[in-house]
Backbone as a printed PyTorch tensor [residue, N CA C, xyz], in Angstrom:
tensor([[[  0.9630,  -1.1860,   0.2040],
         [ -0.0830,   0.0920,  -0.0840],
         [  1.0940,   1.3030,   0.1140]],

        [[  0.7110,   1.9110,  -1.0880],
         [  1.7250,   3.3210,  -1.0970],
         [  0.7050,   4.4060,  -0.6090]],

        [[  1.3840,   5.1780,   0.2470],
         [  0.9300,   6.4350,   0.8290],
         [  1.6770,   7.6030,   0.4400]],

        [[  1.4510,   8.6470,  -0.1250],
         [  2.0990,   9.7960,  -0.2710],
         [  1.7010,  10.7830,   0.8580]],

        [[  2.9850,  11.0160,   1.6220],
         [  3.0810,  12.1380,   3.1020],
         [  3.7500,  13.0600,   2.6620]],

        [[  3.8510,  14.0630,   3.6870],
         [  4.6230,  15.0060,   3.7250],
         [  5.0040,  15.1050,   5.2070]],

        [[  6.2330,  15.3720,   5.2790],
         [  6.8620,  15.6960,   6.9290],
         [  8.2820,  15.3680,   6.8570]],

        [[  9.0330,  15.0010,   7.8810],
         [ 10.3670,  14.5840,   7.9970],
         [ 10.4960,  13.0270,   7.9860]],

        [[ 11.0220,  12.5820,   7.1430],
         [ 11.2520,  11.2670,   6.9430],
         [ 12.2060,  10.4470,   8.4560]],

        [[ 12.7810,  11.3230,   8.8670],
         [ 13.4460,  11.0500,  10.0870],
         [ 12.6070,  10.8290,  11.0980]],

        [[ 11.4530,  11.1990,  11.3270],
         [ 10.5670,  10.9580,  12.2380],
         [  9.2790,   9.9910,  11.8670]],

        [[  9.6370,   9.2730,  10.8760],
         [  8.8560,   7.9860,  10.5150],
         [  8.4890,   6.9680,  11.5270]],

        [[  7.3160,   6.6110,  11.6840],
         [  7.2390,   5.3310,  12.2180],
         [  7.1520,   3.9930,  11.9530]],

        [[  7.8270,   4.1880,  10.3180],
         [  8.2120,   2.7630,   9.5760],
         [  9.3320,   2.0650,  10.3300]],

        [[  9.6620,   0.7200,  10.0000],
         [ 10.5810,   0.2970,  10.7660],
         [ 11.9220,   0.2480,   9.7200]],

        [[ 11.6870,   0.5590,   8.5990],
         [ 12.6570,   0.5490,   7.4110],
         [ 12.7290,   1.9600,   6.8570]],

        [[ 13.9350,   2.4070,   6.3690],
         [ 14.0090,   3.6140,   5.0650],
         [ 14.5680,   3.1960,   4.1560]],

        [[ 14.3610,   3.7700,   3.1490],
         [ 14.8170,   3.2630,   1.5850],
         [ 15.3070,   4.7310,   1.1090]],

        [[ 16.8900,   4.6570,   0.5870],
         [ 17.0770,   6.0980,  -0.0370],
         [ 18.1180,   5.6720,  -0.9620]],

        [[ 18.3910,   6.5580,  -1.8910],
         [ 19.5140,   6.3890,  -2.9720],
         [ 20.6120,   7.0250,  -2.6230]],

        [[ 21.5220,   6.1450,  -3.0690],
         [ 23.1690,   6.7950,  -2.7720],
         [ 23.9710,   6.3860,  -4.0640]],

        [[ 25.2250,   7.0520,  -3.9980],
         [ 26.2170,   6.6460,  -5.1410],
         [ 27.1580,   5.4470,  -4.7130]],

        [[ 27.8110,   4.4470,  -5.1980],
         [ 28.7410,   3.4660,  -4.9340],
         [ 29.7860,   4.2230,  -4.2150]],

        [[ 30.1690,   5.2050,  -4.3460],
         [ 31.4230,   6.0120,  -3.4920],
         [ 30.8660,   6.8250,  -2.3080]],

        [[ 29.4330,   6.9400,  -2.0030],
         [ 28.9600,   7.8680,  -1.1790],
         [ 29.7560,   8.0870,  -0.0070]],

        [[ 29.6480,   9.6310,   0.3900],
         [ 30.5300,  10.1170,   1.3200],
         [ 29.1600,  10.3240,   2.7390]],

        [[ 28.0540,  10.3190,   2.3500],
         [ 26.7020,  10.5970,   3.0900],
         [ 27.3400,  12.3040,   3.8240]],

        [[ 27.3090,  13.1030,   2.5980],
         [ 27.4670,  14.4570,   3.2410],
         [ 26.7780,  15.4870,   2.5530]],

        [[ 25.2430,  15.0600,   2.2580],
         [ 24.5980,  16.0750,   1.5610],
         [ 23.2160,  15.3040,   1.4500]],

        [[ 21.9010,  16.2790,   1.7890],
         [ 20.5130,  15.7790,   1.9320],
         [ 20.3060,  14.7050,   2.6970]],

        [[ 19.4930,  13.6870,   2.4630],
         [ 19.1430,  12.6200,   3.2930],
         [ 20.1860,  11.8870,   3.8870]],

        [[ 21.2700,  11.6280,   3.0440],
         [ 22.1890,  10.9370,   3.2670],
         [ 22.9340,  11.3800,   4.5800]],

        [[ 23.3550,  12.7620,   4.3590],
         [ 23.7970,  13.2500,   5.5920],
         [ 23.0730,  13.0960,   6.8460]],

        [[ 21.6640,  13.6400,   6.8340],
         [ 20.8500,  13.2950,   7.9700],
         [ 20.9230,  12.1850,   8.4570]],

        [[ 20.9590,  11.1060,   7.5580],
         [ 21.1610,   9.6770,   8.3790],
         [ 22.1020,   9.2780,   9.0010]],

        [[ 23.4980,   9.9460,   8.4050],
         [ 24.7030,   9.8540,   9.1200],
         [ 24.6710,  10.7050,  10.3070]],

        [[ 24.2890,  11.6930,  10.2780],
         [ 23.9270,  12.3880,  11.7310],
         [ 23.2740,  11.5210,  12.9800]],

        [[ 22.1440,  10.7250,  12.0850],
         [ 21.3860,  10.3040,  13.2570],
         [ 22.1040,   8.8800,  13.3890]],

        [[ 22.6770,   8.1270,  12.4670],
         [ 23.1310,   7.0080,  12.8680],
         [ 24.6590,   7.0560,  12.3210]],

        [[ 25.6770,   7.5810,  12.9700],
         [ 27.0620,   7.4890,  12.2410],
         [ 27.6310,   6.1680,  11.9010]],

        [[ 27.2000,   5.3600,  12.8170],
         [ 27.8670,   3.8380,  12.2090],
         [ 27.3100,   3.3610,  11.1640]],

        [[ 26.2970,   3.7330,  10.5680],
         [ 26.1440,   3.3630,   8.9960],
         [ 26.9450,   3.7070,   8.0050]],

        [[ 27.3930,   5.1650,   8.2870],
         [ 28.1620,   5.6560,   7.1000],
         [ 29.3790,   4.7860,   7.2120]],

        [[ 29.9010,   4.9000,   8.5940],
         [ 31.4970,   3.7880,   8.6740],
         [ 31.4800,   2.6740,   8.3750]],

        [[ 30.1650,   1.9870,   8.3840],
         [ 29.9700,   0.8010,   8.0430],
         [ 30.0240,   0.4960,   6.4900]],

        [[ 29.4220,   1.5320,   5.7680],
         [ 29.1590,   1.6480,   4.3080],
         [ 30.6000,   1.8000,   3.6530]],

        [[ 31.2700,   2.7380,   4.2460],
         [ 32.7460,   2.9310,   3.6790],
         [ 33.8010,   1.6320,   3.9390]],

        [[ 33.6000,   0.9790,   4.9290],
         [ 34.3210,  -0.4310,   5.1660],
         [ 33.5590,  -1.3200,   3.8390]],

        [[ 32.2470,  -1.4390,   4.0630],
         [ 31.9060,  -2.2470,   3.1660],
         [ 32.2220,  -2.0560,   1.3550]],

        [[ 32.0850,  -0.5980,   1.0600],
         [ 32.6240,  -0.2640,  -0.1400],
         [ 34.0560,  -0.6240,  -0.5030]],

        [[ 34.8390,  -0.1230,   0.5510],
         [ 36.4480,  -0.5100,   0.3710],
         [ 36.5950,  -1.8770,   0.0440]],

        [[ 35.7090,  -2.9060,   0.6700],
         [ 36.1100,  -4.0290,   0.5870],
         [ 35.1060,  -4.7640,  -0.8240]],

        [[ 34.2820,  -4.2220,  -1.1230],
         [ 33.2840,  -4.9190,  -2.3930],
         [ 33.3120,  -4.1690,  -3.7350]],

        [[ 33.6980,  -2.7880,  -3.4960],
         [ 33.2270,  -2.1620,  -4.5800],
         [ 32.0630,  -1.9680,  -5.2470]],

        [[ 30.5960,  -1.7300,  -4.4660],
         [ 29.5940,  -2.0010,  -5.1320],
         [ 29.3700,  -1.3440,  -6.5870]],

        [[ 28.4000,  -1.6260,  -7.1680],
         [ 28.4100,  -1.0420,  -8.5220],
         [ 26.8680,  -0.2610,  -8.2960]],

        [[ 26.2880,   0.5220,  -9.2440],
         [ 24.8960,   1.1350,  -9.4190],
         [ 24.0750,  -0.0810,  -9.7930]],

        [[ 22.9370,   0.1130,  -9.0520],
         [ 21.7710,  -0.7970,  -9.2610],
         [ 21.8570,  -1.7320,  -8.0890]],

        [[ 22.9740,  -1.9980,  -7.0900],
         [ 22.8190,  -2.7650,  -6.3330],
         [ 22.0760,  -2.1310,  -4.9950]],

        [[ 22.3420,  -2.9650,  -3.8010],
         [ 21.3860,  -2.6640,  -2.5690],
         [ 22.3120,  -2.8280,  -1.6530]],

        [[ 22.5860,  -2.2040,  -0.4570],
         [ 23.3690,  -2.2780,   0.6460],
         [ 22.3420,  -2.0700,   1.9190]],

        [[ 22.2080,  -3.2420,   2.8870],
         [ 21.2940,  -2.9220,   3.9590],
         [ 22.0740,  -2.7780,   5.1520]],

        [[ 21.6840,  -1.7330,   5.9730],
         [ 22.2860,  -1.7450,   6.8760],
         [ 21.0180,  -1.7090,   8.2460]],

        [[ 21.2560,  -2.2330,   9.3110],
         [ 20.3750,  -2.5990,  10.8370],
         [ 21.0590,  -1.6110,  11.9510]],

        [[ 20.3970,  -1.0850,  12.3980],
         [ 20.8630,  -0.2000,  13.7550],
         [ 19.9620,  -0.4480,  14.9930]],

        [[ 20.5160,   0.4010,  15.8390],
         [ 19.8570,   0.4080,  17.1250],
         [ 18.4770,   0.7530,  17.1770]],

        [[ 17.5950,  -0.2010,  17.9720],
         [ 16.4310,  -0.1060,  18.2040],
         [ 15.3380,  -0.8450,  16.9680]],

        [[ 16.0830,  -1.3900,  16.3060],
         [ 15.4930,  -2.3820,  15.0480],
         [ 15.3530,  -1.6070,  13.6520]],

        [[ 15.7760,  -0.3120,  13.4750],
         [ 15.7860,   0.3650,  12.4800],
         [ 16.5650,  -0.4130,  11.1720]],

        [[ 16.0650,  -0.3080,   9.7980],
         [ 16.7530,  -0.5770,   8.9740],
         [ 16.6420,   0.2320,   7.8380]],

        [[ 17.7400,   0.2860,   7.2690],
         [ 18.0650,   1.3420,   6.1530],
         [ 18.7190,   0.5530,   4.8400]],

        [[ 17.9130,   0.6190,   3.9700],
         [ 18.3270,   0.3540,   2.4710],
         [ 18.7820,   1.4050,   1.5530]],

        [[ 20.0020,   0.7610,   1.2690],
         [ 20.6930,   2.2180,   0.7940],
         [ 20.7410,   1.5810,  -0.6460]],

        [[ 19.9710,   2.3200,  -1.7690],
         [ 19.7140,   1.5840,  -2.7200],
         [ 20.8600,   2.5510,  -4.0230]],

        [[ 21.8040,   1.9010,  -4.5310],
         [ 22.7660,   2.3420,  -5.3250],
         [ 22.2190,   2.8750,  -6.8210]],

        [[ 21.5880,   3.9650,  -6.5380],
         [ 20.4910,   4.5240,  -7.9100],
         [ 21.6300,   5.2310,  -8.7100]],

        [[ 22.4640,   5.7570,  -8.0700],
         [ 23.6120,   6.9120,  -8.7740],
         [ 25.1430,   6.1730,  -9.4550]],

        [[ 25.5200,   6.9820, -10.6950],
         [ 26.4050,   6.4050, -11.1900],
         [ 27.8060,   6.9730,  -9.9660]],

        [[ 28.8380,   6.7110, -10.1960],
         [ 29.8740,   7.1370,  -9.2980],
         [ 31.4500,   6.1760,  -9.1270]],

        [[ 32.1900,   6.8630,  -8.7740],
         [ 33.1960,   6.2550,  -8.5010],
         [ 33.6310,   5.8860,  -7.3750]],

        [[ 34.5500,   4.9450,  -6.7920],
         [ 35.0530,   4.7600,  -5.5850],
         [ 36.4970,   5.3990,  -5.2560]],

        [[ 36.4350,   5.7990,  -3.7210],
         [ 38.0880,   6.2330,  -3.6040],
         [ 37.6520,   7.7420,  -3.2720]],

        [[ 39.1160,   8.3550,  -2.5610],
         [ 38.8390,   9.7130,  -1.8720],
         [ 38.6730,  10.7630,  -2.9400]],

        [[ 37.6520,  11.4350,  -2.5100],
         [ 37.6880,  12.6080,  -3.6480],
         [ 36.6120,  12.5700,  -4.5280]],

        [[ 36.3210,  10.9580,  -4.7430],
         [ 35.1550,  10.6660,  -5.7710],
         [ 33.6170,  11.3160,  -5.6640]],

        [[ 33.2850,  11.9670,  -6.8620],
         [ 31.9930,  12.5830,  -6.6190],
         [ 30.8330,  11.7630,  -7.1430]],

        [[ 29.6150,  11.8710,  -6.4100],
         [ 28.4140,  11.1800,  -6.8650],
         [ 28.2560,  11.6220,  -8.3940]],

        [[ 27.7830,  10.6390,  -9.0070],
         [ 27.1790,  10.8600, -10.1410],
         [ 25.7150,  10.8020, -10.4630]],

        [[ 25.1240,  11.4400, -11.5590],
         [ 23.4730,  11.1510, -11.8490],
         [ 22.9990,   9.7850, -11.8000]],

        [[ 21.6950,   9.7570, -11.3760],
         [ 20.9230,   8.4900, -11.3730],
         [ 20.6050,   8.2680, -12.6880]],

        [[ 20.2720,   7.1700, -13.0070],
         [ 19.5220,   6.7440, -14.2390],
         [ 18.4230,   5.5550, -13.8100]],

        [[ 17.4370,   5.5760, -14.9020],
         [ 16.4650,   4.5760, -14.8140],
         [ 16.8910,   3.1140, -14.8160]],

        [[ 17.7640,   2.6930, -15.3310],
         [ 18.2060,   1.5610, -15.2630],
         [ 18.7660,   1.3310, -14.0440]],

        [[ 19.2000,   2.0130, -13.2290],
         [ 20.0390,   1.6840, -11.9570],
         [ 18.9470,   1.6320, -10.7480]],

        [[ 18.0360,   2.6380, -10.8700],
         [ 16.7540,   2.5560, -10.0880],
         [ 15.8400,   1.4430, -10.1980]],

        [[ 15.5240,   1.0560, -11.5010],
         [ 14.7540,  -0.3810, -11.7920],
         [ 15.6330,  -1.6220, -11.1090]],

        [[ 16.9110,  -1.5670, -11.1890],
         [ 17.5260,  -2.8510, -10.6230],
         [ 17.7050,  -2.6400,  -9.0190]],

        [[ 17.9640,  -1.4990,  -8.7560],
         [ 17.8740,  -1.4110,  -6.9620],
         [ 16.4070,  -1.4510,  -6.5230]],

        [[ 15.5040,  -0.9620,  -7.2960],
         [ 13.9860,  -1.3540,  -6.6990],
         [ 13.7530,  -2.8920,  -6.7040]],

        [[ 14.1180,  -3.6580,  -7.5700],
         [ 14.0810,  -5.1100,  -7.7730],
         [ 14.4800,  -5.7070,  -6.8150]],

        [[ 15.9320,  -5.5030,  -6.3550],
         [ 16.6380,  -5.9180,  -5.0880],
         [ 15.7750,  -5.8370,  -3.9290]],

        [[ 15.4300,  -4.3720,  -3.8560],
         [ 14.6350,  -4.1060,  -2.7030],
         [ 13.2970,  -4.8980,  -2.5670]],

        [[ 12.7460,  -5.2820,  -3.6840],
         [ 11.5400,  -6.0840,  -3.5290],
         [ 11.9070,  -7.3890,  -3.2210]],

        [[ 13.2190,  -7.8060,  -3.5810],
         [ 13.5580,  -9.3450,  -3.1960],
         [ 13.4920,  -9.1560,  -1.6640]],

        [[ 14.2180,  -8.0930,  -1.0680],
         [ 14.5470,  -8.2460,   0.1860],
         [ 12.9400,  -7.7400,   1.0080]],

        [[ 12.2410,  -7.1330,   0.5340],
         [ 11.1630,  -7.0870,   1.3160],
         [  9.8300,  -8.0570,   1.5540]],

        [[ 10.3010,  -8.9350,   0.2400],
         [  9.6900, -10.4720,   0.0250],
         [  9.8160, -11.4480,   1.2290]],

        [[ 11.0450, -11.1010,   1.7910],
         [ 11.4740, -12.0190,   2.8970],
         [ 10.3350, -11.9520,   4.1440]],

        [[  9.6660, -10.7320,   4.0280],
         [  8.5550, -10.6610,   5.3170],
         [  9.1480,  -9.8370,   6.6580]],

        [[ 10.2280,  -9.6380,   6.5880],
         [ 10.8810,  -9.0850,   7.8450],
         [ 10.4030,  -7.7650,   7.9550]],

        [[ 10.3560,  -7.0960,   6.8590],
         [ 10.1140,  -5.5260,   7.0830],
         [  8.6650,  -5.3820,   7.1620]],

        [[  7.9220,  -4.9210,   8.1310],
         [  6.2440,  -4.6900,   7.8980],
         [  5.8940,  -3.1340,   7.5620]],

        [[  6.7710,  -2.1510,   7.2400],
         [  6.5580,  -0.8120,   6.7980],
         [  7.8490,  -0.0990,   6.5850]],

        [[  7.8330,   0.8630,   5.4500],
         [  8.8300,   1.4000,   5.0320],
         [  8.5490,   3.1230,   4.3050]],

        [[  9.3890,   3.8990,   4.9340],
         [  9.4150,   5.0870,   4.2440],
         [ 10.6200,   5.2450,   3.2200]],

        [[ 10.1160,   5.9630,   2.2560],
         [ 11.2030,   6.5120,   0.9970],
         [ 10.9830,   7.8660,   0.8470]],

        [[ 11.8550,   8.1750,   0.5420],
         [ 11.6470,   9.9600,  -0.1160],
         [ 11.3710,   9.7320,  -1.8100]],

        [[ 11.6770,  11.0820,  -2.3850],
         [ 11.7300,  11.0600,  -3.7080],
         [ 12.9190,  10.4940,  -4.4840]],

        [[ 12.9540,   9.1780,  -4.4920],
         [ 14.0200,   8.4820,  -4.8070],
         [ 14.7930,   9.1080,  -6.1970]],

        [[ 16.0190,   9.3600,  -6.2280],
         [ 16.9110,   9.4240,  -6.9800],
         [ 16.5740,  10.8980,  -7.9860]],

        [[ 15.7370,  11.8130,  -7.1240],
         [ 15.2240,  13.1170,  -7.6510],
         [ 15.9790,  14.2180,  -7.4860]],

        [[ 16.9590,  14.1120,  -6.3460],
         [ 17.6460,  15.2660,  -5.8290],
         [ 18.9770,  15.4270,  -6.5590]],

        [[ 19.9620,  14.8280,  -5.7230],
         [ 21.5770,  14.8400,  -6.3990],
         [ 21.3980,  13.8810,  -7.6960]],

        [[ 20.0970,  12.9420,  -7.6320],
         [ 20.4710,  12.0210,  -8.8270],
         [ 19.7350,  12.5690, -10.0610]],

        [[ 19.0360,  13.6870, -10.0830],
         [ 18.5860,  14.5400, -11.2630],
         [ 17.4110,  13.9930, -11.7490]],

        [[ 16.8540,  12.4840, -11.4590],
         [ 15.7670,  12.0220, -12.2840],
         [ 14.6430,  12.8370, -12.0580]],

        [[ 13.2400,  12.7040, -12.7100],
         [ 12.2100,  13.2600, -12.5860],
         [ 11.0400,  12.2540, -11.8190]],

        [[ 10.3740,  12.8150, -10.9330],
         [  9.5110,  12.2530,  -9.5670],
         [  8.6960,  11.0480, -10.7260]],

        [[  7.8960,  11.7170, -11.5890],
         [  6.8670,  10.8290, -12.1610],
         [  7.5470,   9.4180, -13.0030]],

        [[  8.7550,   9.5540, -13.6980],
         [  9.5020,   8.5920, -13.8850],
         [  9.6860,   7.4800, -12.9200]],

        [[ 10.3760,   7.7770, -11.8050],
         [ 10.8410,   7.0810, -10.6020],
         [  9.5700,   6.7330, -10.0410]],

        [[  8.7150,   7.3270,  -9.6570],
         [  7.3940,   7.3360,  -9.3030],
         [  6.4750,   5.9530,  -9.6440]],

        [[  6.6470,   5.8550, -11.4140],
         [  6.0560,   4.7200, -12.0010],
         [  6.7090,   3.5420, -11.4560]],

        [[  8.3580,   3.3670, -11.5690],
         [  8.8950,   2.1730, -11.1730],
         [  8.6480,   1.9620,  -9.6790]],

        [[  8.6610,   2.7740,  -8.6830],
         [  7.9530,   2.3370,  -7.3380],
         [  6.5290,   1.7820,  -7.3640]],

        [[  5.5740,   2.0740,  -8.0000],
         [  4.5900,   1.6360,  -8.0070],
         [  4.6710,   0.1370,  -8.6970]],

        [[  5.7660,   0.1600,  -9.9220],
         [  5.6910,  -1.3290, -10.5180],
         [  6.4020,  -2.3070,  -9.7050]],

        [[  7.2460,  -1.7850,  -9.2110],
         [  7.9260,  -2.7690,  -8.1200],
         [  7.2530,  -2.9120,  -6.4700]],

        [[  6.7180,  -2.0590,  -6.0460],
         [  6.4460,  -2.3140,  -4.6210],
         [  4.8410,  -1.8590,  -4.3490]],

        [[  4.2000,  -1.4130,  -5.4630],
         [  2.6830,  -1.0440,  -5.1690],
         [  2.0490,  -2.1370,  -4.6990]],

        [[  2.0440,  -3.5650,  -5.2600],
         [  1.1390,  -4.3230,  -4.7950],
         [  1.7270,  -4.9320,  -3.2200]],

        [[  2.5520,  -4.6200,  -2.5070],
         [  2.7590,  -5.0070,  -1.2060],
         [  1.7170,  -4.6400,  -0.0490]],

        [[  1.1230,  -5.6540,   0.7220],
         [  0.1850,  -5.6400,   1.5980],
         [  0.8360,  -4.8350,   2.8040]],

        [[  2.0510,  -4.2340,   3.2140],
         [  2.1720,  -3.3840,   4.2640],
         [  2.5750,  -1.8620,   3.7760]],

        [[  1.9650,  -0.8100,   4.6380],
         [  2.2570,   0.5480,   4.1320],
         [  3.7970,   0.6020,   3.7760]],

        [[  4.0850,   1.4570,   2.7000],
         [  5.2780,   2.2890,   2.3140],
         [  4.6470,   3.5920,   2.1640]],

        [[  5.5130,   4.4500,   2.8790],
         [  5.1770,   6.1800,   2.8830],
         [  6.1800,   6.6120,   1.9560]],

        [[  5.6700,   7.3410,   1.0460],
         [  6.5000,   8.1090,   0.1470],
         [  6.4320,   9.4570,   0.6640]],

        [[  7.7730,  10.0600,   0.9800],
         [  7.7280,  11.3630,   1.7660],
         [  7.8680,  12.0760,   0.3330]],

        [[  7.0250,  12.7660,  -0.2820],
         [  6.8350,  13.7560,  -1.5460],
         [  7.1850,  15.0130,  -1.3400]],

        [[  6.9790,  15.6270,   0.0000],
         [  7.2700,  16.9550,   0.9530],
         [  7.7420,  16.7310,   1.8770]],

        [[  9.1540,  17.8500,   1.5380],
         [ 10.0090,  17.5830,   3.0540],
         [  9.4590,  18.5930,   3.8750]],

        [[  9.1270,  18.4550,   4.9540],
         [  8.9870,  19.6080,   6.1340],
         [  9.6390,  19.1660,   7.5750]],

        [[ 11.1140,  19.9330,   7.7150],
         [ 11.7220,  19.5940,   8.7000],
         [ 11.3250,  19.6140,  10.0590]],

        [[ 11.4620,  18.4690,  10.7830],
         [ 10.9770,  18.4200,  12.1780],
         [  9.3000,  18.2730,  12.3180]],

        [[  8.7040,  17.9760,  11.2820],
         [  7.1070,  17.6730,  11.1970],
         [  7.0200,  16.0940,  10.8370]],

        [[  6.1710,  15.5160,  11.8270],
         [  5.9750,  14.3940,  11.6770],
         [  4.7380,  14.0470,  10.7440]],

        [[  4.9410,  13.0830,   9.5560],
         [  3.8490,  13.0930,   9.0610],
         [  2.7140,  12.2480,   9.6460]],

        [[  1.5240,  12.3650,   8.7530],
         [  0.3550,  11.3140,   8.9820],
         [  0.5320,  10.3290,   8.0330]],

        [[  0.8930,   9.1590,   8.6490],
         [  1.2140,   7.8850,   8.1320],
         [  0.0490,   6.6140,   8.4700]],

        [[ -0.7400,   6.7780,   7.5510],
         [ -1.9430,   5.8380,   7.4260],
         [ -1.6270,   4.4840,   7.6430]],

        [[ -2.3330,   3.5720,   8.7580],
         [ -2.0380,   2.4690,   8.9260],
         [ -0.9510,   2.2450,   9.8940]],

        [[ -0.0630,   3.4060,  10.5010],
         [  1.1350,   3.0870,  11.2270],
         [  0.5180,   2.9200,  12.7160]]])
């Protein structure tokens, strides 16, 4: 069940958050920065993971934190690894592959609610209608609530139906 909401995704009642990153992500802007500030261990763990495995666009990296939160890092953007690497733009193929990977994880049944921003539309540069259609295609038939944070309001808790 997809629900478009307005508010601060960091205040979600969902048990998981999914967002887009680049393979060489530094977690230094936007939602990635806010997540790093909330859960600093996630950024440190990702740097270690990326150094060891050199993830590629279209993949998914999952992190679990204190209190049972799970963060799905969708590699939607192009980008290189290494010091000083800049994130590239997202593309539809990467978003499609990452959402397919996310669906595979969600089908395991461990997650009962999920919050997502307007995936790949900020630094990623994609248009929301195109990304929204992919989200509907891959996640629209799930039986648990998925909150699409389409408008950001810092410090404001969204009304999340079914939460």
